[in-house]
LUMTIVO-110889 format. One record per residue (C-alpha): residue in one letter; x, y, z. Coordinates in steps of 0.001 Angstrom, whole numbers, plus 500000, padded with zeros to 6 digits. Layout:
<rs>
aXYZ ...
</rs>
This chain:
<rs>
m226201757400084610 p227759756584087994 e229410759368089933 i233187759243089708 d235033758986093010 f238637759594092039 e239898759296095600 a238253755895096178 d239511754422092901 a243044755758093177 e245364753207094777 e248227755235096216 v248748758802095131 t252153760379095294 a252166764058094598 l254241767038095420 p253379768474098841 g250823771232098550 d250376770682094804 n246642769939094420 s246660770037090617 t249277767270090404 a247380765113092878 k244227765517090819 i246028764394087655 v247494761376089436 n244044760473090802 i242412760732087380 a245222758719085729 t244921756033088398 y241167755956087883 q241722755489084127 i244139752631084786 n241555750979087056 l238874751371084369 e241163749835081736 d241824746872084037 k238095746414084705 i237330746576080971 a240051744020080183 n238675741659082856 l235103742040081569 e236268741358077991 i237937738143079178 q234756737136081014 l232641737936077939 k234909735842075716 e234638732922078158 l230830733244078340 k230562733326074540 a232672730166074278 e230515728454076923 h227341729548075097 q228745728267071779 k229469724848073317 t226050724672074989 s224143725664071835 t226144723579069341 v227166720525071376 d225520719965074761 l221878720831074020 p221740719371070477 e223374716117071684 a220947715791074612 m217939716425072370 t219204714088069628 e219753711287072165 l216039711472073015 g214941711986069395 i213568715454070145 k213806718246067573 t211619720767069422 i210560721059073031 g208468723629074878 l209613724978078205 k207335725722081185 n207774729468080707 g206380729266077151 e209736729465075386 e210652726820072821 v213930725046072120 s214579723584068693 i217640722185066983 k218427723032063414 p221398722272061201 f224071724903060769 y226942725096058334 r230356726643058710 a232902726984055934 s236016728960055100 i239017728425052906 p241913727401055154 a245329728996054843 g247513727077052445 k244583725525050562 g243325728655048804 e244500727792045313 e243359724176045600 a239931725218046928 l239438727845044214 d240502725352041527 w237979722818042894 l235215725425042732 r236119726293039124 d236423722632038076 n233018721851039579 d231116724747037963 h231107726982041040 g233660729519039828 d230996732212040002 l231442732213043799 i234969733560043416 k235600737288043621 s238705738728041982 q240320741815043496 v242594744318041821 i242700747214044282 t238937747200043903 n236538744283044231 f235124742402041295 s231825740665041978 k230795737111041228 g231018736275037555 e233270739214036661 e236514737221036363 a236812738042032654 d236625741780033406 a239348741379036039 t241560739515033588 n241046742223030953 l241902744950033463 l245050743094034532 e246126742776030915 d245433746482030341 l247368747453033482 g250299745226032504 a250353746605028951 k250464750149030357 g253397749291032639 y251548749477035981 s252514747145038783 f249626745530040623 s248646742658042839 t245576740470042649 k243619738463045146 e240821735983044626 t238477735221047492 v235107733753048328 h233237735578051067 t232696733333054098 q228929733842054214 t228670733108050489 l230692729927050990 q228527728837053943 a225300729438051984 w226741727528049035 l227743724612051305 r224235724490052827 e222722724450049315 q225061721729048032 i224485719493051048 s220696719933050785 k220943718799047131 g222971715747048173 v226127716939046372 a229392715574047784 v231662718453048821 p235210717915050133 l234649719470053584 e238360719430054483 l239109721630051478 f236657724274052672 n237168723878056414 g233548722761056295 f231551721745059297 i227959720657059502 g226373720502062916 q223241721118064900 k222497724287066797 a219914724829069493 k217775727906069079 i215632729200071886 t212554731115070803 r211638733472073601 k208062734388074256 d207134738047073889 
</rs>
């Protein structure tokens, strides 16, 4: 861990004359402020780098390789670049009920989880309904929520597309693309 130099990191210290303890507190507080600023700047830089990496791995590199008809290429250093399909899906705000109804109507209702304070797993919708009826009959107030976990939805989309099943992508905020993966040598 680097040695802390409070004096060097403090911008301008105003303290009571002859009061060393106050000056020390001001120096430490100023050092903390400087650290917070540095952390905030690094977080911004990290976010920008992640966005740049995302674009490079999902747009630039896959497009360049596809243009040349290359799915895999070896690099001089022994590493390998390959492009593979990736799938992204989520239920967009405002389309939840429509998306869940589509899943039920197309025999995929088992993807839906029902929540009543606690989670109900796939295929337990009947248990959730029974519990709601029991709670209502006993006079309890409650709220319910039905969801499909994002990773479950993405795996389901990948499976449906691989089977050639038509899925309304706009209903599930679905996206199918290519992603470059670099396999590093040991």
